[in-house]
N, C-alpha and C positions, 0 to 999 in steps of 0.2 A: 533529435530531429535530423542531425547529420546522417545517421545511419539509415533513416527512412528515405531521405531525399537523394542520397548518394549511392546507396546499396540496393535499392529496390526500383521497380518501374511503376511505382504508384502514380496514378493519374491526378489525384487531388487529395490534399490534406486540409481538413477543416479544423481550425483552432477555435474552440467554443469556450468563451470565458467572459466573466463580467468585468475583468480587469483590463481596461483599454490601454493602460500604461505598459503592461507586460506584452500585450499584442503589438504595440508600437515598437517596443524594444526588440521583439523578435523579428519584426519586419525589417528593421535596420540590419540585422545579422544576415538575412537572406534577401537582399534587394533584387527585385526584378524576377523572382521565381514565381511564375504564374500558376504553379501547382498549389501554392498556399492560399487559403481562404480564411479570413478572420471574421468570425461571427461574435458580436457582442450579445451576451445573453446569460441567463442564469438557469440552473437545473430546476429551480422552483417554478419556472415558466414553461408549462407543458406545451403551449402553442408554439413557442419559439423553438423548442426541441424538435417538434414535428417538422418545422421548416429546415432546421439545421441538419437533420438526419436524411433528408430527401436525397436519394442517389448514393448513400453511404453504405459501404460493405462491412466495415469494421469500426467498432467504437471502443475506445479505451476510456473508462470512466474514472477520473481521478479527483473530481470535485468533492470537497468536504470542508466543514468547519472542524479543525483538529486541535486547536489550542485548548488544553484542559481547563485552565482557569476561566477562559472566556466562555467555554461551553457550559461550565458549572454555573456561571453567573447569568448566562443567556440560554437556558435550556430549550425554550421553544424555538429559538432560531436554529439551534443544532438539529432539532427534530425536522424543521422545515427543509433544511438543506440535505442532511445525511439520510433521512428516511423518506420524506415525501419526494425529495429530489431523485432518490433511487427509483421510486415507483414511477416517476415521470420518464426516466431514462428507459426503464423496461417497457413501458407502454409505447413510447415513441419508436423504440427499436423494433418491436413486434409489428406495429402498425405500418412502419415504413419498409419492412422487409429487410432490415439489417441482417447480414449473415452471421456475424459473431460479435459478442460483447464480452469484454474483460473488465471486471470491476476491481479496483485496488482496495485492499483491506489493510488491516493493521494487527499487530500482536495484541493490542489492547482490546480487540474484539473477543479474545478467548478468556473466559471467566472474568468479565469486565467488572471493574470496581468504580468506574467514573462514567459520567454521562456520555462522553465521547465514545468510549469503548462500547457502551450499551447501544448507542445509535448505530455504530458500525456492525455490531452483531446482528441487529435487526436488518440492516442493509444487506449483509451477507446472506441472510435467510431469504430475503426478498429476491435477490439475484438467483439463488439456487432454485427457488420455487418458480421463478419466471419462466423456466423451461417448460413447466407444466402449462402455463398460460399460453406459451407459444404453440403448444400441441403439435400438430402436424405441419406447422409453418416452417420456414427456413431458419428462423432465428435460434441461435444457441448461445447460452450465457454461462460464464464461469467466473471464478474469483481467484485472485492471487493475494496471499497474505504474507507480509514480511515485516521485518523490524525497522530499526532506525536507518534512514538513508543519509550517508555522510554529506553534510553541506546543504541539505534541503532547507527550504525556507522555514524558519522557526526552530531549526535544530540547535543542539547545544554547541556544535563546533564553531559557527560564526560568533556565538555569544562568548565562548571561552577566548577566542582570538581577540575579540574586542577588549576583554578585560585583562589579557595577558600582561600588558605593559604596566598595569596598575599594581602588579606584584602580589595579588591575592585572587584566588578563584573560589567561588562558592560551590560546595559539594553537599548534596542533600544527605547522603549516608555513604560511608566508605565501602560498605558491602554491596551497594547497588550495582546491578549488572543489566546489560541490554544486548539484544541481537544487533548485528551490524552488517551493512552491505553498502557497496558503492552504487552510485547512480547508474553507472554502466552495467553493473551486474543486474540491477533492478529492471532496466530496459530490456536486457537480453532475456531475462526470465519471463517477462511479459510476452515477448515475441515468440519464444519457444512454446509457450502454452497456448498462444493463439493457433499454432500449427497442430498441436496434439489434443486440444480440448474436444470433448464430446458434448459437453453441456451439463452443468450441475456440479462440477468438481470445485473444491477449494484447494488450490495448489500452494504448497508451503516449501520454500527452498531450505536446504540445509546450510545454515549460516554459522559463523563463529560468534562467540560471545566476547564481551569485553567489560571490564569494570570502569565505571565512570571516573573513579579516582586515577586509573591508569591513563585514561584519555586526557585528563587534566595535566598529568605529568608529561605526556607526550607533546602537548601543545606548549606548556610553560613549565619546564622542569625545575626552575628556580623559584616559582611562585609559591606563596604560602597557601595551604589548603584550609579553607574555612568551612566547618561543618555547620550547615544551616537547618537541617532537619527535613524530613520528607514532607512535601506539600500535600494538601488535601486532594484526594483522588489519584494519588500516585502509588504505584507498586514498587516494592523493593526489587523484585525480579519480574521479568516479563515472560509470557507464555504464548506459544503459537498453536499448540495442540493440547487440549485438556485430556485428562485420563478418560473422560466420558467420550469425547470425540475420537480418541485413539482406538476405540472398539470398532469403529467403522472407517479406519484409515489404513493406508498402505504405504510401505517403504518402496519407493521406485528407484532407488540407487542414490542419486544426488538431490532428490527432493521427495517430499511426501505428498499424498493426495488424501484429503478428507472426502470420502464418498457421501453423496446424499442418501438419506434413509427413505426416500420417496419410493412408492410402489412402481413408478415408471422407470427407475434406474435398474438396469439388468446387472445383477451381481455376477462377478467373475469375468467382466469384460476387460478389466485392467490386469496386466500381468505384473503384480507387485507382491511383496511379502507382508502378511499381516503383522501388526505391531504387537509386542508382548503385553500380556495382561498387566495393567497398572502403569503402562508407559505414559509419560507426559513430556512434551517437548518444551522445556523451560530454560531460560538463559542461565540459571545458576547450576543446573545439572547437566549442561551441555558438555559434550566430549571435546569440542574444539574451542580454543581460547586465543585471543589476540594478545600478544605481549606489547609492552610499551614501544619496542622497536618496530614491531609489525604495524602498529598504529601510525608511527611517524612515517613509514614508507607509504602507507595508504593515503595519508594526509597530503603527501607531496605529489600524488597523481593528479593529472589535469582533470 
């Protein structure tokens, strides 16, 4: 939010959320800033979205039910928020003439093995196809897909920090790996793609991988590691581009683009390099890895 309010000439920022506590806490951080507007609402409520999007030029869609155990136990709720909520956002954006929409996705949407990943895969496809629904209108929609964000709500970092003093950290499997990025990097990637999107792309950043066991050692080097086994619906390694998607993806230098396979997408408009046959962007075969020392430096960043 600092970068938006301090580094741009934005006239109005609408915070749309069902969590009134988070909105109250944000208002305390930016007291008196008249550009901020707080809307209580839920993406499940199509009528409320229509009101919230009135006069809005850009939408960043980050709402989701994302806790894997919770979505496995409450699958219909995940469908309502992650799929039907996506449909509501698309319709409201088109109806209200929003210029650009960026939807946040996840590595779990590639070759999904749990309900959360499956709902986000459907969501991604809805947002890509939303450009066809927009037709000749002004609205253009794209997706950004990335891995674990350090310190985000529900992530493993605050969980490990809470347990560090107990002298033991639970690890599902010592081989487990994940893609990793900072919140600052994630925000910058969203802003960059808002500027360059044409509508229909899934943007994937090139990220380093890390082993969960190395993260545990970076946070609590003296703690005992307890192997507890992989939870239901959890992958050993994550993937952001499958071998199938790679056939219509491009290497753009410091990021990849998964191009839509729709008839309305003009091939050759992006100046990137095709990916080699059989390529898959997976956390275990990644060329870039974070060491324990690298992780400690990142964890110290504000």
